[in-house]
PAZAPA-4460 file (N, C-alpha, C; in steps of 0.05 Angstrom, whole numbers, plus 32768, in hexadecimal, padded with zeros to 4 digits):
% residues 319
    n_x    n_y    n_z   ca_x   ca_y   ca_z    c_x    c_y    c_z   seq   type   mol
   817D   7EDD   80A6   816C   7EE8   8092   8159   7ED2   8087     1      X     A
   8142   7EDB   807E   812E   7EC8   8075   8133   7EBE   8058     2      X     A
   8149   7EB0   8055   8151   7EA5   803B   814A   7E88   8039     3      X     A
   814A   7E7D   8021   8142   7E62   801C   8152   7E4E   802C     4      X     A
   816C   7E52   802E   817D   7E3F   803C   8176   7E3E   805A     5      X     A
   816E   7E54   8065   8166   7E55   8081   814E   7E43   8085     6      X     A
   813A   7E45   8073   8123   7E34   8076   8129   7E17   8070     7      X     A
   813C   7E12   805E   8145   7DF7   8058   8150   7DEA   8071     8      X     A
   815E   7DF9   8082   8169   7DEE   809A   8154   7DEA   80B0     9      X     A
   813B   7DF2   80AC   8126   7DEE   80BF   812B   7DFC   80DA    10      X     A
   8134   7E14   80D8   813B   7E23   80F1   8125   7E38   80F8    11      X     A
   8112   7E3C   80E7   80FE   7E51   80EB   80ED   7E4C   8104    12      X     A
   80EB   7E34   810D   80DC   7E2D   8125   80E9   7E39   813E    13      X     A
   8103   7E3C   813D   8112   7E44   8155   811D   7E61   8153    14      X     A
   8120   7E6B   813A   812D   7E85   8137   811D   7E95   8123    15      X     A
   8116   7EAE   812B   8106   7EC0   811A   8118   7ECD   8105    16      X     A
   8112   7EC8   80EB   8123   7ED5   80D6   811A   7EF2   80D2    17      X     A
   812C   7F01   80C7   8127   7F1D   80C0   8125   7F1E   80A1    18      X     A
   810F   7F29   8097   810B   7F28   807A   8108   7F44   806F    19      X     A
   8110   7F48   8056   810B   7F60   8047   811B   7F79   8050    20      X     A
   8132   7F74   805C   8142   7F8B   8066   8156   7F94   8051    21      X     A
   8152   7FAC   8047   8164   7FB6   8031   817C   7FC5   803C    22      X     A
   817C   7FCB   8056   8193   7FD9   8063   8193   7FD3   8080    23      X     A
   81A9   7FDA   808E   81AB   7FD7   80AB   8196   7FE8   80B9    24      X     A
   8192   8000   80AE   817E   8012   80BB   8162   8005   80BA    25      X     A
   815B   7FF9   80A3   8141   7FED   80A1   813F   7FD5   80B4    26      X     A
   8154   7FC6   80B7   8154   7FAF   80C9   8151   7FB9   80E6    27      X     A
   815E   7FCF   80EE   815C   7FDA   8109   8140   7FE4   810E    28      X     A
   8134   7FF0   80FA   8118   7FFA   80FC   8106   7FE2   8102    29      X     A
   8109   7FCD   80F2   80F9   7FB5   80F6   80FC   7FA9   8111    30      X     A
   8115   7FA8   811B   811A   7F9D   8136   810D   7FAE   814B    31      X     A
   8110   7FC9   8149   8104   7FDB   815C   80E5   7FD7   815D    32      X     A
   80D9   7FD4   8146   80BC   7FD0   8145   80B5   7FB5   8150    33      X     A
   80C5   7FA0   814A   80C0   7F85   8154   80C1   7F84   8172    34      X     A
   80D3   7F95   817E   80D7   7F95   819B   80C3   7FA9   81A9    35      X     A
   80B0   7FB3   8199   809A   7FC4   81A4   80A4   7FDE   81B0    36      X     A
   80B8   7FEA   81A4   80C1   8005   81AD   80AC   8019   81A5    37      X     A
   80A7   802D   81B7   8094   8042   81B1   80A0   805A   81A3    38      X     A
   80BA   805C   81A5   80C9   8072   8198   80DF   8066   8187    39      X     A
   80E1   806F   816E   80F7   8067   815D   8105   8081   8153    40      X     A
   811F   8082   8155   812E   809A   814E   8141   8094   8136    41      X     A
   813E   80A3   8121   8150   80A1   810A   8167   80B4   810D    42      X     A
   817F   80AB   8109   8196   80BD   8106   81A7   80B3   80EE    43      X     A
   81B4   80C6   80E1   81C5   80BE   80CB   81B7   80B5   80B2    44      X     A
   819C   80BA   80B0   818D   80B1   8099   8189   80C8   8085    45      X     A
   819F   80D3   807B   819E   80E9   8068   8190   80E1   804E    46      X     A
   8197   80CA   8044   818C   80BF   802B   818C   80D4   8014    47      X     A
   81A2   80E4   8014   81A5   80F8   8000   81C2   8101   7FFF    48      X     A
   81CA   810E   7FE9   81E5   8119   7FE7   81E6   8133   7FF7    49      X     A
   81FE   8139   8002   8202   8152   8010   8205   8169   7FFD    50      X     A
   8207   8181   8007   820A   8198   7FF6   8224   8198   7FE6    51      X     A
   8238   818B   7FF1   8252   8189   7FE2   8253   8170   7FD0    52      X     A
   823B   8164   7FCC   8237   814D   7FBA   8243   8133   7FC5    53      X     A
   824A   8132   7FDF   8254   8119   7FEB   823D   8106   7FF0    54      X     A
   8243   80EC   7FEE   822E   80D8   7FF2   822E   80CE   800F    55      X     A
   8245   80D1   801D   8247   80C8   8039   8259   80DB   8049    56      X     A
   825C   80D5   8062   826D   80E5   8073   828A   80E5   806A    57      X     A
   829A   80F8   8072   82B5   80FB   8069   82C7   80E3   806D    58      X     A
   82C2   80D4   8083   82D3   80BE   808A   82C9   80A3   807F    59      X     A
   82B6   80A4   806C   82AA   808C   8061   82C0   807E   8050    60      X     A
   82C6   8065   8057   82DD   8057   804A   82D8   804F   802D    61      X     A
   82BF   804E   8025   82B9   8046   8009   82B1   805D   7FF8    62      X     A
   82B9   8075   7FFF   82B0   808D   7FF0   82B8   808C   7FD3    63      X     A
   82CF   8080   7FCC   82D8   807F   7FB1   82C5   806E   7F9F    64      X     A
   82B7   805B   7FAB   82A4   804B   7F9C   828C   805B   7F93    65      X     A
   8289   8073   7F9E   8271   8084   7F97   8279   809C   7F87    66      X     A
   8292   809D   7F7D   829A   80B3   7F6D   828A   80B4   7F53    67      X     A
   8280   80CC   7F4C   8270   80D0   7F34   8252   80CA   7F37    68      X     A
   824A   80C0   7F4E   822E   80B8   7F52   821C   80D1   7F53    69      X     A
   8226   80E6   7F5F   8215   80FF   7F61   820F   8108   7F44    70      X     A
   8223   8109   7F33   821F   8113   7F18   820B   8100   7F09    71      X     A
   820D   80E7   7F0F   81FB   80D3   7F01   81DE   80D7   7F0B    72      X     A
   81DA   80DD   7F25   81C0   80DF   7F30   81B3   80FA   7F30    73      X     A
   81C3   810F   7F2A   81BA   812A   7F2D   81A0   812F   7F1D    74      X     A
   818C   813B   7F2C   8172   8142   7F21   815F   812B   7F1B    75      X     A
   8168   8112   7F20   8158   80FB   7F1B   8148   80F2   7F33    76      X     A
   8152   80F6   7F4B   8145   80EB   7F63   8144   8101   7F79    77      X     A
   813C   8119   7F72   813A   812E   7F85   8124   8128   7F9A    78      X     A
   8127   8132   7FB2   8115   812C   7FC8   8112   8145   7FD9    79      X     A
   80FB   8146   7FE7   80F7   815C   7FFA   810C   815B   8010    80      X     A
   8118   8171   8017   812D   8171   802B   8122   816E   8047    81      X     A
   8133   8165   8059   812D   8163   8075   8124   817F   807E    82      X     A
   810E   8181   808D   8104   819B   8095   80F0   81A7   8082    83      X     A
   80EE   819B   806A   80DA   81A4   8056   80E1   81BC   8046    84      X     A
   80FA   81C6   8049   8102   81DE   8039   8115   81D5   8023    85      X     A
   810C   81D9   800A   811C   81D2   7FF3   811D   81B5   7FED    86      X     A
   8130   81AE   7FDB   8133   8192   7FD3   8150   818A   7FD5    87      X     A
   8155   8170   7FD5   8170   8165   7FD6   8172   8150   7FC0    88      X     A
   818B   814B   7FB8   8190   8137   7FA3   8193   811C   7FB1    89      X     A
   8186   8108   7FA6   8187   80ED   7FB2   818F   80DA   7F9C    90      X     A
   818C   80C0   7FA1   8193   80AB   7F8D   817D   8097   7F8B    91      X     A
   817F   8085   7F78   816A   8070   7F75   8167   8060   7F8E    92      X     A
   817D   8056   7F99   817B   8045   7FB1   8173   8054   7FCA    93      X     A
   817D   806C   7FCD   8174   807C   7FE4   8156   8082   7FE3    94      X     A
   814C   8087   7FCB   8130   808C   7FC7   8120   8072   7FCE    95      X     A
   812B   805B   7FC6   811E   8042   7FCC   811E   803D   7FEB    96      X     A
   8135   8043   7FF8   8136   8040   8015   8122   8052   8023    97      X     A
   8121   806B   801A   810F   807F   8026   80F2   8077   8023    98      X     A
   80EB   806E   800B   80CF   8067   8006   80C7   804E   8015    99      X     A
   80D9   803C   801A   80D3   8024   802A   80CE   802D   8047   100      X     A
   80DF   803F   8052   80DA   8049   806C   80BF   8057   806E   101      X     A
   80B9   8067   805A   809F   8076   805A   8087   8064   8059   102      X     A
   808A   804E   804A   8074   803B   8049   8070   802E   8064   103      X     A
   8085   8025   8071   8083   8019   808C   8077   802E   80A0   104      X     A
   8082   8046   809F   807A   805A   80B2   805D   8061   80B0   105      X     A
   8052   8061   8097   8036   8067   8093   8024   8053   80A2   106      X     A
   802E   803B   80A7   801E   8027   80B6   8024   8028   80D3   107      X     A
   803C   8032   80DB   8045   8030   80F6   8042   8049   8107   108      X     A
   803F   8060   80FB   8041   8078   810B   8028   807E   811B   109      X     A
   8014   806D   811A   7FFD   8070   812C   8002   8065   8148   110      X     A
   8017   8053   814A   801D   8048   8164   803B   8049   816B   111      X     A
   804B   8055   8159   8067   8059   815F   806E   8076   8158   112      X     A
   807D   8084   816A   8087   809E   8164   80A2   809B   8155   113      X     A
   80A3   80A4   813D   80BB   80A0   812C   80C8   80BB   8127   114      X     A
   80DF   80BF   8133   80ED   80D8   8131   8104   80D7   811D   115      X     A
   8106   80EB   810C   811E   80ED   80FA   8130   8103   8105   116      X     A
   8146   80FA   8111   8159   810D   811E   8172   8110   810E   117      X     A
   8171   810B   80F4   8188   810C   80E3   8192   8129   80DF   118      X     A
   817E   813C   80E0   8184   8159   80DD   8190   8160   80C2   119      X     A
   8188   8151   80AE   8191   8158   8093   8189   8142   807F   120      X     A
   8190   8146   8066   818A   8132   8052   816D   8134   8048   121      X     A
   8161   811E   8042   8146   811D   8037   8131   811A   804D   122      X     A
   811A   8125   8048   8103   8122   805B   80F9   8105   8058   123      X     A
   80F4   80F8   806E   80E7   80DE   806F   80CA   80E3   8078   124      X     A
   80B7   80E2   8066   809B   80E8   806D   8091   80D6   8083   125      X     A
   8082   80E3   8095   8076   80D4   80AC   8086   80D5   80C5   126      X     A
   809F   80DE   80C3   80B0   80E0   80DB   80AC   80FB   80E8   127      X     A
   80B3   80FD   8102   80B3   8116   8111   80D0   8120   8110   128      X     A
   80D4   8137   8104   80EF   8142   8101   80F7   8151   811A   129      X     A
   810C   8148   8127   8115   8155   8140   8134   8154   8140   130      X     A
   8141   8168   814D   815E   8167   8150   8165   814F   8162   131      X     A
   817C   8144   815E   8185   812D   816D   8188   8134   818B   132      X     A
   8191   814C   8190   8193   8155   81AC   8178   8155   81BA   133      X     A
   8163   815D   81AC   8148   815C   81B7   8141   8140   81BF   134      X     A
   8146   812D   81AD   8140   8111   81B2   814F   8107   81CB   135      X     A
   8168   810E   81CD   8178   8106   81E5   816C   8111   81FE   136      X     A
   8165   812B   81FE   815B   8138   8216   813F   8130   821E   137      X     A
   812F   8129   820A   8112   8123   820F   810B   8105   820F   138      X     A
   811B   80F5   8201   8114   80D9   81FE   8128   80C7   820B   139      X     A
   8140   80D0   820F   8156   80BF   8218   8162   80C7   8233   140      X     A
   8154   80DA   8240   8160   80E5   8259   815A   80D5   8272   141      X     A
   8146   80C3   8270   813E   80B4   8288   8143   8096   8284   142      X     A
   8148   8089   829A   814A   806C   829A   812E   8060   829A   143      X     A
   8126   8056   8284   810A   804C   8282   8105   8032   8290   144      X     A
   811A   8024   8298   8117   800B   82A7   8104   7FF8   8299   145      X     A
   8109   7FF3   8280   80F8   7FE1   8270   8109   7FCA   8266   146      X     A
   8112   7FB8   8279   8123   7FA2   8270   8114   7F8E   825E   147      X     A
   8122   7F83   824C   8116   7F6E   823B   8113   7F55   824B   148      X     A
   80FF   7F45   8244   80FC   7F2B   8251   8115   7F1A   824D   149      X     A
   811C   7F0B   8261   8134   7EFA   825F   8130   7EE5   824A   150      X     A
   8143   7EE2   8238   8142   7ECD   8224   8152   7EB6   822C   151      X     A
   8146   7E9F   822F   8154   7E87   8237   815F   7E78   821F   152      X     A
   8178   7E72   821E   8183   7E64   8207   8179   7E47   8206   153      X     A
   8179   7E3B   81EF   8172   7E1F   81EC   8185   7E0E   81FE   154      X     A
   817A   7DFA   820A   818B   7DE8   821A   81A0   7DDA   8208   155      X     A
   81B4   7DD0   8215   81CB   7DC4   8206   81C2   7DAD   81F3   156      X     A
   81AF   7D9D   81FC   81A6   7D87   81EC   8198   7D91   81D3   157      X     A
   8187   7DA5   81D6   8179   7DB0   81BE   818D   7DBE   81AB   158      X     A
   81A1   7DCC   81B7   81B6   7DD8   81A6   81C4   7DC3   8196   159      X     A
   81CC   7DAD   81A3   81DA   7D97   8195   81C8   7D8B   817F   160      X     A
   81AF   7D88   8186   819C   7D7C   8172   819A   7D8E   8159   161      X     A
   8196   7DA8   815D   8193   7DBA   8147   81AD   7DBC   8136   162      X     A
   81C4   7DBC   8144   81DD   7DBE   8136   81E2   7DA5   8125   163      X     A
   81DB   7D8E   8130   81DE   7D75   8120   81CA   7D74   8109   164      X     A
   81B2   7D7D   810E   819E   7D7D   80F8   81A7   7D90   80E2   165      X     A
   81B2   7DA8   80E9   81BC   7DBA   80D5   81D4   7DAF   80C7   166      X     A
   81E5   7DA1   80D5   81FC   7D94   80C9   81F4   7D7F   80B5   167      X     A
   81DF   7D70   80BC   81D5   7D5C   80AA   81C9   7D68   8090   168      X     A
   81BA   7D7E   8094   81AE   7D8B   807D   81C3   7D98   806A   169      X     A
   81D8   7DA3   8077   81ED   7DAF   8066   81FC   7D99   8057   170      X     A
   8201   7D83   8064   820E   7D6D   8056   81FD   7D62   803F   171      X     A
   81E3   7D60   8044   81D0   7D58   802F   81D2   7D6B   8017   172      X     A
   81D3   7D85   801E   81D4   7D99   8008   81EF   7D97   7FF8   173      X     A
   8205   7D91   8006   821E   7D8E   7FF8   821D   7D77   7FE4   174      X     A
   8211   7D61   7FED   820F   7D4A   7FDB   81F9   7D4F   7FC6   175      X     A
   81E5   7D5F   7FCD   81D1   7D67   7FB9   81DE   7D76   7FA2   176      X     A
   81F0   7D89   7FAA   81FF   7D99   7F96   820F   7D86   7F83   177      X     A
   821D   7D73   7F90   822E   7D61   7F80   821C   7D50   7F6D   178      X     A
   8207   7D44   7F77   81F6   7D33   7F67   81E8   7D42   7F51   179      X     A
   81DD   7D59   7F58   81CE   7D68   7F44   81E0   7D72   7F2E   180      X     A
   81F8   7D7B   7F35   820A   7D85   7F20   8215   7D6E   7F0F   181      X     A
   8218   7D57   7F1A   8221   7D40   7F0B   820C   7D39   7EF5   182      X     A
   81F3   7D39   7EFD   81DD   7D33   7EEA   81DA   7D4A   7ED6   183      X     A
   81DD   7D63   7EE0   81DA   7D7A   7ECF   81EF   7D7B   7EB9   184      X     A
   8208   7D74   7EC1   821E   7D74   7EAE   8219   7D5F   7E98   185      X     A
   820F   7D48   7EA0   8209   7D33   7E8D   81F3   7D3C   7E79   186      X     A
   81DE   7D48   7E83   81C9   7D52   7E72   81D3   7D68   7E60   187      X     A
   81E4   7D7A   7E6A   81F0   7D90   7E5B   8200   7D85   7E43   188      X     A
   8211   7D71   7E48   8221   7D66   7E33   8210   7D59   7E1D   189      X     A
   81FB   7D4B   7E26   81E9   7D3E   7E12   81DB   7D53   7E01   190      X     A
   81D1   7D68   7E0E   81C2   7D7D   7DFF   81D5   7D8C   7DEC   191      X     A
   81ED   7D92   7DF6   8201   7DA0   7DE5   8208   7D8F   7DCC   192      X     A
   820C   7D75   7DD0   8213   7D64   7DBA   81FC   7D63   7DA5   193      X     A
   81E4   7D62   7DAF   81CD   7D62   7D9D   81CA   7D7D   7D8F   194      X     A
   81D0   7D92   7D9D   81CE   7DAD   7D92   81E2   7DB0   7D7B   195      X     A
   81FA   7DA6   7D7E   820E   7DA7   7D69   8206   7D96   7D51   196      X     A
   81F7   7D81   7D56   81ED   7D70   7D40   81DA   7D7F   7D2E   197      X     A
   81CB   7D92   7D39   81B7   7DA1   7D2A   81C4   7DB0   7D12   198      X     A
   81DD   7DB7   7D15   81EA   7DC7   7D01   81ED   7DB8   7CE6   199      X     A
   81EC   7D9D   7CE8   81EF   7D8D   7CD0   81D5   7D83   7CC4   200      X     A
   81BF   7D8D   7CCF   81A4   7D83   7CC7   8195   7D99   7CB8   201      X     A
   8184   7D91   7CA5   8172   7DA3   7C98   815C   7DAB   7CAC   202      X     A
   814E   7DC1   7CA6   813A   7DCB   7CB8   8124   7DB6   7CBD   203      X     A
   811B   7DA9   7CA8   8105   7D95   7CAB   810F   7D7D   7CBC   204      X     A
   8128   7D76   7CB8   8134   7D5F   7CC6   8138   7D65   7CE4   205      X     A
   813A   7D7E   7CEB   8141   7D86   7D06   812A   7D87   7D19   206      X     A
   8111   7D88   7D0F   80FA   7D8D   7D20   80F8   7D79   7D37   207      X     A
   80FA   7D60   7D32   80F8   7D4C   7D47   810E   7D4F   7D5C   208      X     A
   8126   7D54   7D52   813C   7D57   7D65   8139   7D70   7D75   209      X     A
   8130   7D86   7D69   812C   7D9F   7D77   8118   7D9B   7D8E   210      X     A
   8102   7D8D   7D88   80EE   7D88   7D9D   80F9   7D77   7DB4   211      X     A
   810A   7D64   7DAC   8116   7D52   7DC1   8128   7D62   7DD3   212      X     A
   8139   7D74   7DC7   814B   7D84   7DD7   813C   7D97   7DEA   213      X     A
   8127   7DA3   7DDF   8117   7DB6   7DF0   810A   7DA7   7E06   214      X     A
   8101   7D8E   7E01   80F5   7D7E   7E17   8109   7D78   7E2D   215      X     A
   8122   7D72   7E25   8137   7D6D   7E38   813D   7D86   7E49   216      X     A
   813D   7D9D   7E3C   8141   7DB6   7E4A   812A   7DBB   7E5E   217      X     A
   8111   7DB6   7E55   80FA   7DBA   7E66   80FC   7DA8   7E7F   218      X     A
   8105   7D90   7E7B   8108   7D7D   7E92   811B   7D88   7EA7   219      X     A
   8131   7D94   7E9D   8145   7DA0   7EB0   8137   7DB7   7EBF   220      X     A
   8128   7DC8   7EB0   811B   7DDF   7EBC   8106   7DD6   7ED1   221      X     A
   80F8   7DC0   7ECB   80E4   7DB6   7EDF   80F2   7DAD   7EF8   222      X     A
   8109   7DA0   7EF5   8119   7D98   7F0D   8122   7DAF   7F1D   223      X     A
   812B   7DC4   7F10   8135   7DDC   7F1F   811E   7DEB   7F2B   224      X     A
   8106   7DEA   7F1F   80EF   7DF8   7F2A   80E2   7DE8   7F41   225      X     A
   80EC   7DD1   7F47   80E0   7DC0   7F5D   80E8   7DCC   7F78   226      X     A
   80D7   7DDD   7F83   80DE   7DEC   7F9B   80E4   7DD9   7FB3   227      X     A
   80D6   7DC3   7FB5   80DB   7DB1   7FCB   80F7   7DA5   7FCB   228      X     A
   8100   7D9D   7FB4   811A   7D8F   7FB2   8131   7DA2   7FAD   229      X     A
   812B   7DBB   7FA6   8141   7DCE   7F9F   8143   7DE5   7FB3   230      X     A
   8135   7DE3   7FCA   8134   7DF9   7FDD   8150   7E02   7FE6   231      X     A
   8162   7DEF   7FEA   817D   7DF6   7FF4   818E   7E05   7FDF   232      X     A
   8185   7E05   7FC6   8194   7E12   7FB0   8187   7E2B   7FA6   233      X     A
   816E   7E31   7FAF   8160   7E48   7FA4   816C   7E62   7FAB   234      X     A
   8179   7E63   7FC2   8185   7E7D   7FCB   819A   7E86   7FB7   235      X     A
   81AA   7E74   7FAD   81BF   7E7B   7F9A   81B5   7E7B   7F7D   236      X     A
   81A0   7E6B   7F77   8196   7E69   7F5C   8180   7E7D   7F56   237      X     A
   8172   7E87   7F6A   815B   7E98   7F66   8160   7EB0   7F54   238      X     A
   8174   7EC1   7F5A   8179   7ED8   7F48   817F   7ED0   7F2C   239      X     A
   818F   7EBB   7F29   8196   7EB1   7F0E   817E   7EA9   7EFE   240      X     A
   816B   7E9A   7F0C   8153   7E91   7EFE   8142   7EA8   7EF5   241      X     A
   813F   7EBC   7F06   812E   7ED3   7EFF   813B   7EE2   7EE7   242      X     A
   8155   7EE7   7EE8   8162   7EF5   7ED3   8161   7EE6   7EB9   243      X     A
   8163   7ECC   7EBA   8162   7EBC   7EA2   8147   7EBE   7E94   244      X     A
   8131   7EBD   7EA4   8117   7EBF   7E98   8113   7EDB   7E8B   245      X     A
   811F   7EEF   7E97   811D   7F0A   7E8B   812D   7F0A   7E70   246      X     A
   8144   7EFD   7E70   8153   7EFC   7E57   8145   7EEC   7E41   247      X     A
   8135   7ED8   7E49   8127   7EC8   7E36   8111   7ED8   7E28   248      X     A
   8108   7EED   7E35   80F2   7EFD   7E2A   80F8   7F07   7E0E   249      X     A
   8111   7F0D   7E09   8118   7F18   7DEE   8116   7F02   7DD9   250      X     A
   8118   7EE8   7DE1   8114   7ED3   7DCE   80F6   7ECC   7DCB   251      X     A
   80E7   7ECE   7DE1   80CA   7EC9   7DE0   80BD   7EDB   7DCB   252      X     A
   80C6   7EF4   7DCA   80B7   7F07   7DB9   80BF   7F05   7D9B   253      X     A
   80D3   7EF5   7D95   80DA   7EF1   7D78   80C3   7EE4   7D6A   254      X     A
   80BB   7EEF   7D53   80A5   7EE5   7D44   80AE   7ED9   7D29   255      X     A
   80B4   7EBF   7D29   80BF   7EB3   7D10   80AB   7EB4   7CF9   256      X     A
   80B4   7EBC   7CE2   80A3   7EBE   7CCB   80A8   7EA7   7CB6   257      X     A
   80BE   7E9A   7CB9   80C5   7E84   7CA7   80CE   7E6C   7CB7   258      X     A
   80CF   7E54   7CAB   80DA   7E3D   7CB9   80F7   7E41   7CC2   259      X     A
   8105   7E50   7CB2   8121   7E56   7CBA   8122   7E67   7CD3   260      X     A
   8110   7E7B   7CD4   810F   7E8C   7CEC   8108   7E7C   7D05   261      X     A
   80F5   7E6A   7D02   80ED   7E59   7D18   8104   7E47   7D21   262      X     A
   8113   7E3C   7D0D   812A   7E2B   7D14   813F   7E3B   7D23   263      X     A
   8145   7E53   7D1A   8159   7E64   7D27   8150   7E6C   7D43   264      X     A
   8136   7E71   7D46   812C   7E78   7D61   8131   7E61   7D74   265      X     A
   812C   7E48   7D6B   8130   7E31   7D7B   814D   7E2D   7D82   266      X     A
   815F   7E33   7D6F   817C   7E31   7D74   8184   7E45   7D8A   267      X     A
   817A   7E5D   7D88   8181   7E71   7D9C   8177   7E69   7DB7   268      X     A
   815E   7E5E   7DB7   8152   7E55   7DD0   8164   7E3F   7DDE   269      X     A
   816C   7E2C   7DCE   817D   7E17   7DD9   8198   7E22   7DE2   270      X     A
   81A4   7E33   7DD2   81BE   7E3E   7DD9   81BD   7E4E   7DF3   271      X     A
   81A7   7E5E   7DF7   81A4   7E6D   7E10   81A2   7E5A   7E28   272      X     A
   8194   7E44   7E24   8191   7E31   7E3A   81AA   7E22   7E40   273      X     A
   81BA   7E1D   7E2C   81D5   7E11   7E31   81E6   7E23   7E42   274      X     A
   81E6   7E3D   7E3C   81F5   7E50   7E4C   81E9   7E52   7E68   275      X     A
   81CF   7E50   7E6A   81C2   7E51   7E84   81CA   7E39   7E95   276      X     A
   81CA   7E21   7E89   81D2   7E09   7E98   81EF   7E0C   7EA2   277      X     A
   8200   7E18   7E91   821C   7E1C   7E9A   821D   7E2E   7EB3   278      X     A
   820C   7E43   7EB4   820B   7E55   7ECB   81FF   7E46   7EE3   279      X     A
   81EB   7E36   7EDF   81DF   7E26   7EF5   81F5   7E15   7F01   280      X     A
   8203   7E07   7EF0   8219   7DF5   7EF9   822D   7E05   7F0A   281      X     A
   8235   7E1C   7F00   8249   7E2C   7F0E   823F   7E36   7F29   282      X     A
   8226   7E3E   7F2A   821B   7E48   7F43   8219   7E31   7F58   283      X     A
   8210   7E1A   7F4F   820E   7E03   7F61   8229   7DFB   7F6B   284      X     A
   823D   7DFC   7F59   8259   7DF5   7F61   8262   7E09   7F77   285      X     A
   825C   7E23   7F73   8264   7E37   7F87   8256   7E32   7FA1   286      X     A
   823C   7E2A   7FA0   822D   7E23   7FB9   823A   7E0C   7FC7   287      X     A
   8241   7DF7   7FB8   824E   7DE0   7FC5   8268   7DE7   7FD2   288      X     A
   8279   7DF7   7FC5   8292   7E00   7FD0   828E   7E10   7FE9   289      X     A
   827A   7E22   7FE9   8275   7E33   8000   826B   7E23   8018   290      X     A
   825A   7E10   8013   8250   7DFF   8028   8266   7DEE   8034   291      X     A
   8277   7DE3   8023   828D   7DD2   802C   82A0   7DE2   803D   292      X     A
   82A5   7DFB   8035   82B8   7E0C   8044   82AC   7E15   805F   293      X     A
   8292   7E1D   805E   8286   7E29   8075   8279   7E16   8089   294      X     A
   827A   7DFC   8082   8271   7DE8   8096   8286   7DE3   80AB   295      X     A
   829F   7DEB   80A5   82B6   7DE5   80B7   82B1   7DF0   80D3   296      X     A
   82A9   7E0A   80D7   82A5   7E14   80F3   8290   7E03   8102   297      X     A
   827B   7DFA   80F4   8266   7DEA   8101   8272   7DCF   8109   298      X     A
   8283   7DC3   80F8   8290   7DAA   80FF   82A2   7DAD   8117   299      X     A
   82B0   7DC3   8119   82C1   7DC8   8130   82B1   7DCB   8149   300      X     A
   829A   7DD8   8148   8289   7DDB   8160   827E   7DC0   8168   301      X     A
   8276   7DAF   8155   826C   7D95   815B   8281   7D83   8168   302      X     A
   829A   7D86   815E   82B0   7D76   816A   82B5   7D7F   8187   303      X     A
   82B3   7D9A   818C   82B7   7DA4   81A7   82A2   7D98   81BA   304      X     A
   828B   7D92   81AF   8275   7D87   81C0   8274   7D69   81C0   305      X     A
   828A   7D5D   81B6   828D   7D3F   81B6   8277   7D31   81A7   306      X     A
   8270   7D3D   8190   825B   7D31   817F   8266   7D24   8166   307      X     A
   827F   7D1C   8167   828D   7D10   8150   827E   7CF8   8145   308      X     A
   8274   7CE7   8157   8266   7CCF   814E   824E   7CD6   813D   309      X     A
   823F   7CEA   8145   8227   7CF2   8136   822F   7CFF   811B   310      X     A
   8245   7D0D   811B   824F   7D19   8102   8255   7D04   80EE   311      X     A
   8262   7CEE   80F7   8269   7CD9   80E4   8250   7CCB   80D9   312      X     A
   823C   7CC9   80EA   8222   7CBD   80E1   8216   7CCE   80CB   313      X     A
   8217   7CE8   80CF   820C   7CFA   80BA   821C   7CF7   80A0   314      X     A
   8236   7CF7   80A2   8247   7CF4   808A   8241   7CDA   807B   315      X     A
   8240   7CC4   808B   823B   7CAA   807F   821F   7CA8   8072   316      X     A
   820C   7CB5   807F   81F0   7CB3   8075   81ED   7CC3   805B   317      X     A
   81FE   7CD6   8056   81FC   7CE7   803E   820F   7CE0   8028   318      X     A
   821E   7CCA   802B   8231   7CC2   8016   8222   7CB5   7FFF   319      X     A
***
């Protein structure tokens, strides 16, 4: 997947990432288009509740997780039914999935025949609705003899090179997690101690200290916003950073009318950031643990290839 850590490992030159896939069906559509297929057949893309209010087939193992969803979604996300007759009940995410398909199809159906052979559920605009049996008899009955070009694997030396480079980058990231969290914890403790000091100061006395604390917080935020140096951590921190900025909006809009109001707004601002730093620390700790655990299979493969000497060099270089 086209995530930040993939690009941090510098693998995009050799391996094409897949981006923006919200489901397996969307990924398969993208792959079929990427491979220049002239016909794409949808099956099982109901994207709607059945007449008995079921969300999935009878043998779906996670059906209990969807109990009550029909009642929650009823009349909110209705859609034209497959075949164009009547409407069906859908959900927020199925509507999102369907609209993404429809957007892609509006650009692709001039050069790709896109068939919806689901035979039920919601209509996906732009598709050609046909029974699955028709697709089998008309599109899948002949051996088209269209073999894919042979893909040659990277030679063993290039494989070893990329594995060692990835190993080095992962080790760098593990130590980056350690170092960054060590400094972050130190800054957190200093800011928290200063924050507690504010409780014993008068409003006029606190102005200079408030500005100093906010400057320290801004310094931390600048460091985290440094895309070049934080690329290996953005995958895990990204959602947290976005959510935090949304949470801050409720503080931004506070309009202090007195010095006391302004003081209290600053206190809330600092308190929110202290909690944010705690979450940053926890996320980075989780990243470090995950990297340390999941580097083991790569280490085993490198040992199988007699690359122990180079592994030790990587470890020593990153201490």
